[in-house]
C-alpha positions as CSV (number, residue, x, y, z in Angstrom):
1,X,88.4,88.3,108.9
2,X,91.6,87.1,107.3
3,X,95.1,88.5,108.1
4,X,96.3,91.1,105.8
5,X,97.9,89.5,102.8
6,X,99.8,92.6,101.7
7,X,98.0,92.9,98.4
8,X,98.7,96.7,98.3
9,X,95.2,97.7,97.2
10,X,95.0,100.3,100.0
11,X,98.4,101.8,99.2
12,X,97.6,101.8,95.5
13,X,94.3,103.5,95.9
14,X,95.4,106.2,98.5
15,X,99.1,106.4,97.8
16,X,99.1,109.3,95.4
17,X,97.3,112.5,96.3
18,X,94.8,110.6,98.5
19,X,96.7,111.1,101.7
20,X,97.1,114.1,104.0
21,X,99.9,114.7,106.5
22,X,100.1,117.0,109.5
23,X,102.5,119.8,109.9
24,X,104.2,117.8,112.7
25,X,104.6,114.8,110.5
26,X,106.3,117.0,107.9
27,X,108.5,118.6,110.5
28,X,109.6,115.2,111.8
29,X,110.5,114.1,108.2
30,X,112.4,117.3,107.6
31,X,114.5,116.7,110.7
32,X,114.8,112.9,110.8
33,X,113.9,111.6,107.3
34,X,115.1,114.1,104.7
35,X,114.6,111.3,102.1
36,X,110.8,111.5,102.8
37,X,110.8,115.2,103.2
38,X,112.3,115.6,99.6
39,X,108.8,114.3,98.4
40,X,106.9,117.2,100.2
41,X,105.9,120.5,98.6
42,X,103.7,123.1,100.1
43,X,102.2,120.6,102.6
44,X,101.4,118.0,99.9
45,X,103.2,114.6,99.8
46,X,104.5,112.4,97.1
47,X,105.6,115.1,94.9
48,X,108.4,114.1,92.5
49,X,111.5,115.9,93.7
50,X,112.9,116.1,90.2
51,X,109.8,117.4,88.4
52,X,107.7,118.9,91.2
53,X,104.7,116.9,89.8
54,X,102.3,114.8,91.9
55,X,103.1,111.1,91.8
56,X,100.2,108.8,90.9
57,X,101.3,106.3,93.6
58,X,103.3,106.1,96.7
59,X,107.1,106.0,96.0
60,X,107.6,103.8,99.0
61,X,105.4,100.9,98.0
62,X,107.5,98.0,96.9
63,X,106.6,94.7,95.3
64,X,108.1,91.6,96.9
65,X,110.1,89.8,94.2
66,X,108.5,86.6,93.0
67,X,105.5,87.1,95.3
68,X,102.1,88.7,95.0
69,X,102.8,90.9,98.0
70,X,103.8,94.5,98.7
71,X,105.8,96.1,101.5
72,X,106.2,99.7,102.7
73,X,109.7,101.0,102.7
74,X,108.8,103.6,105.2
75,X,106.5,101.5,107.4
76,X,107.6,103.0,110.8
77,X,107.6,106.6,109.4
78,X,104.5,106.3,107.1
79,X,101.9,109.0,107.3
80,X,99.2,108.8,110.0
81,X,96.6,108.3,107.3
82,X,98.4,105.0,106.5
83,X,98.6,104.0,110.1
84,X,94.9,104.3,110.8
85,X,93.8,102.5,107.6
86,X,91.4,100.7,107.5
87,X,88.9,102.5,109.7
88,X,85.6,100.9,108.7
89,X,84.3,97.7,107.1
90,X,82.5,99.9,104.6
91,X,85.8,101.4,103.6
92,X,87.3,97.9,103.2
93,X,84.4,96.8,101.0
94,X,84.7,99.9,98.8
95,X,88.4,99.3,98.4
96,X,88.1,95.6,97.7
97,X,90.1,94.6,100.7
98,X,91.1,91.0,100.6
99,X,90.9,90.6,104.4
100,X,87.1,90.5,104.3
101,X,85.3,87.2,104.4
102,X,81.6,86.4,103.7
103,X,80.9,86.2,107.4
104,X,82.2,89.8,107.8
105,X,79.8,91.0,105.1
106,X,76.9,89.2,106.8
107,X,77.7,90.7,110.2
108,X,79.3,94.1,109.6
109,X,79.0,95.3,113.2
110,X,80.7,92.2,114.5
111,X,83.3,92.6,111.8
112,X,83.8,96.2,112.8
113,X,84.5,95.1,116.4
114,X,87.1,92.6,115.1
115,X,88.7,95.3,113.0
116,X,88.8,97.6,116.0
117,X,90.6,94.9,117.9
118,X,93.1,94.4,115.1
119,X,93.8,98.1,114.8
120,X,93.8,98.8,118.6
121,X,97.4,99.9,118.5
122,X,97.0,102.1,115.5
123,X,93.9,104.2,116.0
124,X,90.8,104.8,118.2
125,X,88.0,102.3,117.8
126,X,85.3,103.3,115.3
127,X,81.7,102.7,116.3
128,X,79.3,102.3,113.4
129,X,76.1,104.3,113.6
């Protein structure tokens, strides 16, 4: 498995209405990150504060100038959904994740173990069925 190359595919796919947040996350944003909280309406995130319409993408995803990379402007305060991604090799395949290599596809259980080690500080290990 390759290191993440910051292609942004995951953020692009899930960055609009594809994320959920907990009440505690919203409460933390309200207290400590009013800039993030301004994009919350009725428990939903990434609502345009000016129009009250759902944004199609994450407002915090930024392209790195002159590079084919993206960064997260709220990385340390991003939703838990973002922190635990990716959970499974199947999810990475579905999303076209560029971290995957042919050997990962040939041995998905071994690849899942590798992914679990990479994500050990972000989420519990996922055990495929």
